N, C-alpha and C positions, 0 to 999 in steps of 0.2 A: 243765163247760166246754161251750160251744156252738160247734161248728166249722162250722155251716151258713153263716156269714158269709164263709167263705173259698172263693173260686171261681177256676177257671182262666180267665183273661181271654180265651183263645182259644176257649173253648166258645161264647160268644155270637157271636163273629166267624164261626166255622164254620157255626153254625146260620143266622145271617143270610145268609151267602153261599149256602148251599144253597137257602134259600127264594128268594133273589133270582135265582139262576142256573138252578136245576133246577125251574122252575115246572111243567113238563110231567111230572108224576110218573107219568103213564101209561107212559112209556117205562121208568121205573125199576121200577115194579111196586107194591111194598108199602111200608108204613111201616118194616118190618124192613130193607128195602134202604136206605132213607134213613138209618136209624140206623146201619147198617153203614158207609155212606159217612162219616157223622160220626165214628164211632170210628176208622176207618182214617185219615181226615184228621188227627184229633187225635193219633194215634200218630206221625204224621210231623212234628208241630210240637213245639217246646219247650214246657215248662210255664211258665206265667207266672201265679203265684198272687197274687191281690189281695184286699183286704177291701172296698174301696169303688171301684166302677167310675169314679165321677166324679173321684176323686183320681188314679187311674191315667191317665185321659185328660188330666188337667191337667198332669201331670209328663212326658208323652211329647212328644218333638219330632215335627214334621211328617214328617221323614225316617223316624223309627222307626215311626210310624203307617202310612206308605205301604209300608214294608218288610213289616210284619206283614200288611197286606192282600194284598200280592203273594204272600207265603208261603202265606197261606190259600187264595188262588186256585189256586196250583199244587197244594197238598195235596188240595183238594176235587176238582180235575179228575182227578188221578191216582187218587184213591179211587173216583170215579165210573166211570172207565174200567175199573178192576179189578173192581168189582161187576158192571158190565155184561158183562164177559168171563167172569165166574165166577158165574153165577146159582145160587141154591140149588135 
């Protein structure tokens, strides 16, 4: 059995959001800090496992997509603030 085709839909959303909003990584510091932000954000979001990203996007309503983006924004912002306040 190959389970590599099952992914959490939120993972890409979180990493895309981090890349789009936290472009100045000098303020964050290291790749470890970025990965900590991603982990903390993902832990604040529900799991949504899919096999095919295109199918998931097709079956989602605009409202559902917007809510997910809003939830990702809040989770990443909170994770970013936590990592900045608690450097390693």
